[in-house]
C-alpha positions in Angstrom: 24.4 36.3 -31.5 26.1 33.0 -30.6 26.0 33.8 -26.9 22.2 34.5 -27.2 21.8 31.2 -29.1 23.8 29.3 -26.5 21.9 30.8 -23.6 18.5 30.2 -25.3 19.2 26.6 -26.2 20.4 25.8 -22.6 17.4 27.5 -21.1 14.8 25.7 -23.2 16.7 22.4 -22.7 16.4 22.9 -18.9 12.7 23.9 -19.2 12.0 20.8 -21.3 13.6 18.5 -18.7 11.6 20.2 -16.0 8.3 19.4 -17.8 8.1 15.8 -16.5 8.8 17.1 -13.0 5.9 19.4 -13.3 3.5 16.6 -14.2 5.0 14.1 -11.7 4.5 16.7 -8.9 0.9 17.1 -10.1 0.2 13.4 -10.3 2.0 12.2 -7.2 1.1 15.2 -5.1 -2.6 14.5 -5.8 -2.1 10.8 -5.2 -0.6 11.2 -1.8 -2.9 14.0 -0.7 -0.3 16.8 -0.9 -2.4 18.6 -3.5 -6.2 18.8 -3.9 -7.2 17.0 -7.1 -8.6 20.3 -8.4 -5.1 21.8 -8.1 -3.0 18.8 -9.2 -5.2 17.7 -12.0 -7.7 20.5 -12.7 -5.2 23.4 -12.7 -1.7 22.0 -13.2 -2.6 19.4 -15.8 -6.0 20.2 -17.4 -5.8 24.0 -17.5 -2.1 24.8 -17.5 -0.5 21.6 -18.8 -1.3 22.2 -22.5 -0.3 25.8 -22.4 3.0 25.0 -20.7 3.8 22.3 -23.2 3.0 24.5 -26.2 5.0 27.4 -24.8 8.1 25.3 -24.3 7.7 23.7 -27.7 7.6 27.1 -29.4 10.7 28.3 -27.5 12.5 25.0 -28.3 11.7 25.3 -32.0 13.2 28.8 -32.0 16.2 27.4 -30.2 16.6 24.6 -32.7 16.5 27.1 -35.6 19.1 29.2 -33.9 21.3 26.2 -33.3 21.1 25.2 -37.0 21.5 28.7 -38.5 23.7 30.8 -36.2 27.4 30.2 -36.7 29.2 28.4 -35.3 26.4 25.9 -35.5 26.2 24.1 -32.2 23.7 23.0 -29.5 21.3 21.4 -31.9 21.2 18.1 -30.0 20.0 19.8 -26.8 17.6 21.9 -28.8 16.2 18.8 -30.5 15.6 17.1 -27.1 13.9 20.3 -26.0 11.6 20.0 -29.0 10.8 16.3 -28.7 9.8 16.3 -25.0 6.9 18.7 -25.3 6.0 17.5 -28.8 5.6 13.9 -27.6 3.7 15.0 -24.5 1.3 17.0 -26.7 0.9 14.0 -29.0 -0.1 11.9 -26.0 -2.5 14.5 -24.8 -4.1 14.7 -28.3 -4.6 10.9 -28.3 -6.3 11.1 -24.9 -8.6 13.9 -26.1 -9.3 11.9 -29.2 -10.3 8.9 -27.1 -12.5 11.1 -25.0 -14.5 12.1 -28.0 -15.3 8.4 -28.8 -16.9 7.7 -25.4 -19.8 9.4 -23.7 -19.0 12.0 -21.0 -20.2 9.9 -18.1 -18.7 8.4 -15.0 -21.3 5.9 -13.8 -22.0 2.5 -15.4 -24.3 -0.3 -14.3 -25.7 -3.6 -15.7 -29.2 -2.5 -14.5 -30.0 1.2 -14.9 -33.5 0.9 -13.6 -32.5 -0.7 -10.4 -28.7 -0.4 -10.1 -26.7 -1.7 -7.1 -26.7 0.8 -4.3 -23.6 1.9 -2.3 -23.5 1.6 1.5 -23.5 4.6 3.8 -19.7 4.1 4.3 -19.1 4.6 0.5 -21.6 7.5 0.3 -19.7 9.2 3.2 -16.3 8.6 1.5 -17.6 10.1 -1.7 -19.2 13.1 0.1 -15.8 13.9 1.7 -14.3 14.5 -1.7 -14.5 18.3 -2.3 -15.8 18.9 -5.8 -16.5 15.2 -6.3 -19.3 13.5 -8.3 -22.6 13.2 -6.6 -24.6 10.0 -6.8 -27.7 10.7 -9.0 -30.4 8.4 -10.2 -29.3 6.7 -13.4 -32.6 7.3 -15.1 -32.7 11.0 -14.4 -32.4 13.2 -17.5 -29.3 15.3 -17.7 -29.2 18.6 -19.6 -25.7 18.2 -21.0 -26.6 14.8 -22.3 -29.4 16.4 -24.4 -32.1 15.3 -22.0 -31.0 11.6 -21.8 -30.0 10.0 -18.5 -26.5 8.7 -17.6 -27.9 5.2 -17.6 -29.4 5.5 -21.1 -26.2 7.0 -22.6 -24.1 4.3 -20.9 -26.4 1.5 -22.0 -26.4 2.7 -25.6 -22.6 2.9 -25.7 -22.2 -0.5 -24.0 -25.1 -2.7 -24.9 -23.1 -5.8 -24.0 -23.0 -4.8 -20.3 -26.0 -6.8 -18.9 -26.8 -8.7 -15.7 -25.1 -12.1 -15.4 -27.0 -15.2 -14.4 -25.1 -18.0 -12.6 -26.3 -21.4 -11.7 -25.0 -21.0 -8.1 -26.5 -20.1 -4.7 -26.4 -16.4 -3.8 -23.7 -16.9 -1.1 -21.4 -18.8 -3.3 -21.8 -16.4 -6.2 -21.2 -13.4 -3.9 -17.9 -14.9 -2.6 -16.9 -15.7 -6.2 -17.5 -12.1 -7.2 -15.5 -10.9 -4.2 -12.6 -13.2 -5.1 -12.7 -12.0 -8.7 -12.7 -8.4 -7.7 -9.6 -8.9 -5.6 -7.9 -10.8 -8.4 -8.7 -8.0 -10.8 -6.7 -5.6 -8.5 -9.6 -3.9 -6.7 -9.5 -3.3 -3.0 -12.4 -5.2 -1.6 -13.9 -3.3 1.3 -17.1 -5.3 2.0 -18.3 -8.8 1.5 -21.8 -9.8 2.7 -22.2 -13.3 1.3 -25.6 -13.9 2.9 -26.9 -10.5 1.7 -25.4 -10.8 -1.8 -23.3 -7.6 -1.6 -19.7 -6.8 -2.4 -18.0 -3.4 -2.4 -14.6 -2.5 -3.7 -12.5 0.5 -4.7 -10.3 0.8 -7.8 -7.5 3.4 -7.6 -5.5 4.8 -10.5 -1.7 4.7 -10.3 -1.3 8.3 -11.4 -3.3 10.8 -9.3 -4.8 8.1 -7.1 -8.3 8.7 -8.5 -10.8 6.3 -6.9 -13.7 4.6 -8.5 -16.3 2.8 -6.3 -17.6 -0.7 -7.4 -20.7 -2.4 -6.1 -21.7 -5.9 -6.9 -25.1 -7.2 -6.1 -26.2 -10.8 -6.2 -29.9 -11.7 -6.0 -31.8 -15.0 -6.2 -32.8 -16.0 -9.8 -35.0 -18.7 -11.2 -34.5 -22.4 -10.4 -31.8 -21.8 -7.8 -29.7 -19.5 -10.0 -28.3 -16.1 -9.0 -28.3 -12.8 -10.9 -25.2 -10.7 -10.7 -25.3 -6.9 -11.2 -22.3 -4.7 -11.2 -21.9 -0.9 -10.9 -18.8 1.2 -11.2 -18.7 5.0 -10.4 -15.9 7.5 -10.5 -15.6 9.8 -7.5 -14.2 12.7 -9.5 -14.1 13.8 -13.2 -16.9 14.4 -15.7 -15.8 11.6 -18.0 -14.1 8.4 -17.1 -12.8 7.8 -20.7 -14.6 4.5 -20.7 -12.7 3.1 -17.6 -15.8 2.1 -15.7 -17.4 0.3 -18.6 -14.1 -1.5 -19.2 -14.0 -2.5 -15.5 -17.6 -3.8 -15.3 -17.1 -5.7 -18.5 -13.8 -7.3 -17.2 -15.5 -8.2 -13.9 -18.4 -9.9 -15.6 -16.2 -11.8 -17.9 -13.9 -13.0 -15.1 -16.8 -14.0 -12.9 -18.4 -16.0 -15.7 -15.1 -17.6 -16.6 -14.5 -18.8 -13.0 -18.0 -19.9 -12.3 -18.6 -23.7 -12.2 -19.5 -25.4 -15.5 -23.0 -24.6 -16.4 -22.8 -21.4 -14.3 
């Protein structure tokens, strides 16, 4: 019995230590293009990740009980590590799922849902190249899974503070300011058209390398002012867990903070 216990504990300990490797391969493999995102994230993490963690946890608990009950009692330290690794990972997954329930299942946010900033042909082409990616749809178009409401309506209801920003600045100056802020916020700015009032940028997540597209539009307002609209849209994933709204909110706040006094 002790030999069975020793072999069991050693095996689950190795399995537990290999769990981070599994998720690292999924995340970094997707990020560097070695795995399709549907394999790295969709299969390895979303579909199989929880089952893998739960399976190792069950085996580890059995190993811990054997280590504590079978004489001579030994190996409980390794068994405890084997329990903690999947348990902590499952706890993290549960917290993410809990957060997902508090935000609407959308991936497109804009300050103006009736007339949102539009993406250039280059961005549209980049999005189209992502197999299984999110299409760009009108933000006022009803969606069945949102109970007949549009993505824009749901996003606006959840984030009523996200509104167009008025700056007492010429369009060209406001556009350059928006571009500078986007770069300072860690986005990769891909287009700046100061005269046309357009900025485009890409945000990329550290893990998996998921990309979100950002469009900033600046239009003339009243009395020489400019009106800034921002849109952020994920290329993949049904829900962004609130990331796009957070990004738009941060950009608007930073632009407002760095605008000249009275802007």
